[in-house]
N, C-alpha and C positions, 0 to 999 in steps of 0.2 A: 745583712744580719741573719743568723740562723735561728729557726724556730726551735723551741725546746718543748718536748712532750713531757710535761711534769707528771702525768699519770704513769708513763713508762718509767720515769726516774724512780717513782715510788713503788712500781710493781703492782699497781692496782688498776681496775677498770674505771672508765669514765663515770660509771654509775655507783662508785664506791661511796659508802656512808662516811660521815665525819669520824666515827669510831674506827672504821676500816683504815682510814688514812692515818689516824693517830697511832694505831697498832703497827702499821707498816713503818712509820717514822721511827718509833722506838726500836723496832727490830733492826732497821738499817743504821740508825745512829750508833747503836752498840757495836754493830759489825764494822763500821768504818771510822769510828772515833780515832783521831790521829794518835792519841795517847796510848791506845791499847791495840789498835789494828795492825796486823801484819800484811794486809791486802795491798797490792800495788796501787798507787795513786789514791791512797786512802783519804788524804787531806782534800784533794780535789773532789772526790766523790762525796765527802762529808758536807762540803760547801754546797754542792749541787743538790743534795737531799734536803738540806736546810732551806734552800731557796724554793724548791718545789713545795715543801711543807708550808712555808710562809704564805704561798699563794693559795694552796688547796684547803688550808684550815680556815681561811677567812671567807665567809659566804659571799661578800661583795667582790673580792678579788677573784674568787673561783667563778662566780657568775660571769664576770667580765672576760676571764680567760676562756671559759666554755663558749661564750658568744663568738669567739674568733673561729670556731669550728675545728674539727679534727684535721690535723695535718701531719705530715711525716717529720720526725725529728731530724734536724739538719737542713730542712727545706728553706730556701731563701724566703725571707719574711719582711714585710713592712707593716707597721700599724695602720689601721684605717685613717684616711686623711682628716676625719672629723674627731678623732680621739683626743680628748681633753683631760687635763688633770687639775684638781684643786690641791695646791701645795699646803702641807701642814706638817712641819717638822722636817727633818732631813735624815735620809738613810746614810749609813756609814759609807764613805767613799770607797769604791773598789770592792764592797762586800757582795755585790751581785753581778750577774752577767749583763752584757749589753742588752740582751733580750728583755730581762726584767726591768732594766733602767728605762728602756723605751716605753714600756707599758705602765710601770708603777714607780718610776724613778723619782727620787726626792721625797718619798713618803715614809715617814716614821711610823711609830706605833699608833700615833693619833691621826695619821693621815687618812684622807678619803679621796675619792676621785669621781669624776663624772665623765661619761662618754656617751656620744650619740648612738642610739640604737641602729642596728643594721637594717638596710632596706630589705623588704620582702618582695620577691618576684612571684607573679602568677600569670595565668592566661585566662582569657574570656572568649568564648566562641559566640558569634552573632550570625544571624541570617543577614542576607544582603538588605532585606526590607528593614530590619532593625538598625542596620548601619545607616540607612538613608534617613529614617525619621528620628533616630535616637531612642534609647531605652534605658532601663535600669536592670542591674543584675545583683542578686544576693550572693555575696562571696563569703566563704568560710575561711577564716584566717587562723593559722596555728602559731601561737607565740610560745616562747620558752620563758618560764618564770622560775626563779630560784625558790626552793622550799626552805624550811627552817634549818636544814643541814647543808644548804648551799648548792644542792643538786638541781640542775635545770629540768623542769618537768613541762611537757607540752600541755597547753590549754587552748581551747578553740572558742572563737567568738565569730559572730556573723556581722557583716557590714553591707549596707546597700550602697552600690556605686552607680552613679549616673554616667551613662555613656552618651556623649554629645552627638548630635546629627553629623554625619559625614565622616565617621570613623573609618579608616582604611585598614586593609590587611597588613599586619606587622606594626601598626602604630602602637606607641607606648603611652599609656595614660597614667599619670602620676597623681596619687592621692596622698596629700601631705599628712605626715605624722600618724600614719596608720600601719607602719611597719613594726619591727621589733622594738620593745620598750627600751628607753635609755637606761644606762647604768648609773647608779648613785644620783638619781634625779636629773640626769641628762635628757635631752630631747629625744623623742622617738624617731625612728627612721621612717621612710616613706614606703608606700605600697606602689609597686610598679606593675601594671597589668599590660600584657601584650594582647592586642586584638587579633583574632583569627576569624576570617569569614568562612562560613560553611559553604560547601558546594551548592549551587543552585541549578535547577533543571533548565533554566533559560538564560539567566544573566551570569556574566563573569566580569571581573573587575581587574583593572590595571591602574593602581593608584585610585584617583577619583573618577576616572573614566569607566564607563560601563559598556559592555559589548553584548549584542544580542544577535544570534543567527535567526534570520527571518525567512521561512519558506514562502516562496511565491510561485504561482502557476506560470507556465510559459506565456500565456496570453497577457497576464498582468505585467510581466516584464517587457514583453514586446510592445504593448500598447501604451505603457506608461500610466497604468491605473493608479488610483489613490487607494491605499490600504490602511487598515487599522493596526497600530503597532503598540505592544505593551511597553510601558516605561515604569520606573519605580514610583513616579508621581501620578500614574494613571495612563489610560490609552490615549493616543494622539493619532491624527491623520497624517499620512506621509505620501507625497506624490512621487511616484517612481519615474525616473528618466526613461524615455522610450528606448527600447532595445537594451535595457539593463541586463548585465551578465552576472552569473554566479560569482560570488566573492567581492562584488562591488560594495564599497563602504559608503554609507550615507550618514552624515552627522546630524544629530539633534542637539543643538547648542544648549548647554546649561542643564541638560536632562540627566546628568550623571549624579554622583554623590555631592551633597552640599559642601561648600567651602568657600574660601576666598582666594582665587575664583572657584566657582563650582566646576565639577567635571562635566564632560559631554557624554552623550550616549551615541555609540556607533552601531548602526544597523548593518549587518553583513547579509547580503542577499544570497539566498540559496534557491536556485531555480529547480523546481521539482516537476518532472515530466510524468504525468499519469499514464499508466499502460492502458491500451485499448481494452474495453470490457466486452466488446462484441464486434461483429463484422461491420456494422454501420460506423462505429468509431474508427475501426481500422481503415475503412474506406476514406474517412475524412482526413486521416493522416496522409494517406497516399495522394489524395487530392491536393493537400497543401504542398507535399513534396514535388508534385508535378507543376503546380502553379508558380512556385518560387524555387528555381534551382539554387541550391545552397550547399557549399562544400565546407564544413567546419574544419577540415584538415588541409585547406589550401596552404601552399607554401611548404608542405611536408613531402611533396612528391619525390624529392631527391634525398630524403632522409635514408639512412642505412636500414 
């Protein structure tokens, strides 16, 4: 089914007043009336203009039509799945296009309809710490409300949304009945918030798992020392395996973001070699090199 741009049919803008629409209808009806018009396809155009005027002159129909959003005339269209009608009277068979019948079909002059409001999408940015413990966000919502002339006007209200502990990047949080108002007394749509986690200087996340690059001194890695490690739930002690190398992953089970099951924290070791600050420290490095012959490039002798 093809979408019909009723505003284009009437030659008016989407912000046109009821008087603007009435004047446009009178002008076009005189021009294309089949009894007097010499324009090609006058009868077809006259019916099209009448259908457009029937929708745009009625505040409720116009509000429902506007809620569909601006689209290109002729674009493939299907009504929203929750679109509902309250039948009251019958429109003349064949008097309207398929597009009209799908939206307002079967409604006579006394007819009314009710439709579920559209969902409203938004985004909320959290720190990793907020995602871990849960938080609240004050969200500004813009709704479209029809005025006395049937024109949709934006109005803003604020809502406090509770973000549960363990929210992950890209997660959708649905807040029921906080989207666009319903039409004709229909139920409101929902608010759909997408969670985005802000970059953190230490932690990064993959789903509920948390990763931390941990700098360690060569002797800590070599001797298998116990080091203090930051986690989202507080610092913990971690025993390093002796001889641990850079990029070794150590898992802290259940120390990631909360959930069922909770995520883990992976500690990624980064061995940091301090440069010698004086001749004495340089001598210690040379002493270590002489005491323990070690070739980190063993096996690469035949490499090109």
